[in-house]
C-alpha positions as CSV (number, residue, x, y, z in Angstrom):
1,A,106.8,112.0,39.4
2,K,108.3,110.0,42.4
3,L,112.0,108.9,41.6
4,S,111.8,105.3,41.6
5,Y,115.7,104.7,41.8
6,S,117.1,102.4,44.4
7,N,119.7,105.2,45.6
8,E,117.7,108.8,45.8
9,K,120.8,110.6,47.2
10,Y,123.5,108.8,44.6
11,W,120.9,110.3,41.4
12,L,120.6,113.6,42.9
13,K,123.7,113.8,43.4
14,T,124.7,112.9,40.0
15,V,122.2,115.4,38.8
16,D,124.0,118.3,40.4
17,I,127.1,117.1,39.1
18,L,125.8,117.0,35.9
19,N,124.1,120.7,36.1
20,A,127.9,121.8,37.5
21,A,129.5,120.4,34.5
22,G,126.7,122.0,32.2
23,K,125.1,118.8,31.0
24,V,121.3,118.6,30.9
25,A,119.8,116.0,32.7
26,V,116.7,114.5,31.8
27,A,113.0,113.1,33.5
28,M,112.5,109.3,31.9
29,K,109.2,107.6,33.5
30,K,110.6,104.0,32.2
31,P,113.8,103.0,30.7
32,I,113.5,102.9,26.3
33,Q,115.4,101.1,24.2
34,G,117.8,104.1,22.1
35,L,116.6,106.3,25.2
36,I,115.2,110.0,23.9
37,I,117.1,111.9,22.2
38,N,118.1,109.1,19.5
39,R,114.7,108.3,18.8
40,I,113.5,111.4,17.8
41,F,117.2,111.9,15.4
42,S,116.9,108.6,13.8
43,A,113.0,108.7,12.7
44,M,114.8,112.6,11.4
45,A,117.8,111.1,9.6
46,R,115.3,108.6,8.2
47,E,113.2,111.0,6.4
48,A,116.3,113.5,5.4
49,C,117.9,110.2,4.6
50,Y,114.8,109.1,2.5
51,L,114.6,113.1,0.7
52,N,117.7,112.3,-0.2
53,D,117.3,109.4,-1.8
54,Q,114.0,110.2,-3.6
55,G,115.8,113.3,-5.3
56,V,113.8,115.9,-3.3
57,A,116.8,117.6,-2.5
58,D,120.9,117.1,-1.7
59,V,122.1,116.1,1.5
60,E,124.0,120.0,1.5
61,E,120.4,121.7,1.0
62,I,118.1,119.6,3.4
63,D,121.1,120.4,6.2
64,K,120.9,124.3,5.3
65,A,116.5,123.7,5.6
66,I,117.1,122.5,9.4
67,M,119.9,124.3,10.3
68,A,118.1,127.7,9.1
69,T,114.8,126.1,10.5
70,I,114.0,124.1,12.6
71,G,116.9,123.7,14.4
72,Y,116.9,127.1,15.7
73,R,112.9,126.3,16.9
74,Q,113.7,123.5,18.7
75,F,116.4,124.9,20.4
76,C,114.8,127.4,21.7
77,I,111.0,126.3,22.8
78,G,111.1,122.0,21.4
79,V,108.8,119.9,19.6
80,F,105.6,120.1,21.7
81,K,106.0,123.7,22.3
82,T,106.5,125.1,18.9
83,M,103.0,122.6,17.9
84,D,101.7,124.4,20.4
85,F,102.5,127.7,19.1
86,G,101.5,126.8,15.7
87,S,98.2,125.5,16.8
88,L,97.5,122.0,17.4
89,T,94.8,122.5,15.2
90,D,96.7,122.7,12.0
91,W,100.2,120.3,13.3
92,H,96.6,117.3,13.6
93,P,95.7,117.9,9.9
94,C,99.7,118.6,8.5
95,L,100.5,114.4,9.9
96,E,97.2,113.0,9.1
97,L,98.3,113.9,5.3
98,L,101.9,113.4,6.2
99,L,103.0,110.5,7.8
100,P,101.5,108.1,5.5
101,L,103.1,109.4,2.8
102,M,106.7,109.2,5.4
103,D,109.2,107.2,4.9
104,N,108.5,104.1,7.8
105,S,111.2,101.6,6.7
106,P,112.7,99.5,9.6
107,T,115.7,98.5,8.3
108,P,118.6,101.6,8.1
109,P,118.4,103.7,4.5
110,A,119.8,101.8,1.4
111,S,122.7,104.9,0.4
112,M,124.0,104.3,3.7
113,T,123.7,100.6,3.7
114,K,125.8,101.4,0.2
115,M,128.1,104.1,1.5
116,L,129.2,101.4,4.5
117,K,129.4,98.5,2.2
118,E,132.3,101.3,0.1
119,G,134.0,102.0,2.9
120,R,132.3,105.5,2.9
121,T,131.8,105.9,6.8
122,G,132.1,109.1,7.6
123,I,134.1,112.0,8.9
124,L,137.6,109.0,9.5
125,A,137.1,108.0,6.3
126,G,137.6,111.1,4.2
127,E,133.9,111.1,3.0
128,G,131.0,109.8,4.4
129,Y,127.7,112.1,2.5
130,Y,130.1,115.0,2.3
131,K,134.0,114.6,1.5
132,Y,136.7,116.3,3.6
133,D,139.4,116.6,2.4
134,V,141.4,116.5,5.3
135,A,142.0,113.1,7.9
136,F,140.1,113.1,11.4
137,G,142.5,114.3,14.1
138,S,144.5,116.9,11.1
139,A,144.1,120.6,12.3
140,E,141.5,121.2,9.6
141,T,138.8,119.0,11.6
142,D,140.2,120.1,14.8
143,Q,139.3,123.0,14.3
144,E,136.1,122.1,12.6
145,I,135.5,120.8,15.4
146,R,136.3,123.4,17.1
147,R,134.1,126.5,15.6
148,R,130.7,123.6,15.8
149,D,131.3,123.3,20.2
150,E,132.1,127.4,20.4
151,M,128.8,128.5,18.0
152,I,127.3,125.4,20.2
153,M,128.2,127.9,23.2
154,K,127.7,130.5,21.9
155,L,123.7,129.5,21.5
156,L,123.4,128.8,25.2
157,K,124.8,131.6,26.1
158,L,121.7,133.7,24.4
159,Q,119.8,131.3,26.0
160,G,120.5,131.4,29.3
161,K,120.4,128.7,32.0
162,E,116.4,128.8,32.2
163,W,117.1,124.4,30.7
164,L,119.2,123.9,33.6
165,N,116.5,125.2,35.5
166,Y,114.4,121.6,37.1
167,E,113.4,119.6,39.5
168,R,115.4,117.8,41.2
169,S,113.1,114.6,41.8
170,G,112.4,112.7,38.9
171,L,115.5,113.2,36.3
172,R,117.5,110.9,35.2
173,F,120.6,111.5,32.7
174,L,120.3,112.6,29.4
175,G,123.8,111.8,28.2
176,S,127.5,112.9,27.6
177,R,129.4,114.2,24.9
178,R,133.2,114.6,25.1
179,P,134.7,117.5,22.8
180,G,134.6,117.0,19.5
181,N,132.0,114.0,20.1
182,Y,128.7,114.3,17.9
């Protein structure tokens, strides 16, 4: 795809800087509100909340299921190769069956809204979907965040740098994360 930004030279320099910093640039053919990852994660989060709200499984079990299965697959090969490897002849009927049964609410989950009204805003408040015994920014939470970041870095090293090989034209910055941010 031809780069449509006003100054390709500056864009390519930005991509080089991101690549040197270990970040990933993602080609977007057109702008969309929420960008790619926020939209995909929002759909997954909505369904995870729905499953919990319906009593299908506890938060911990839903997180465990994601971390032990699709988390690895998506990290290694992404969504579309996962579907290709599983066969579109299997995925198509699966989606036909499940999509009408899944939550498609245009509003945030009621359970999340209730938690926010109760002041349960997540780690900063000491409670969200999980309870946190220590304050955000404490040595204990900093250690947990470091542990998470170290695990991510180990996985990236195992995966190699293939994900940094990209075509220089048509790339758009995915986003940055400061250490300790989700």
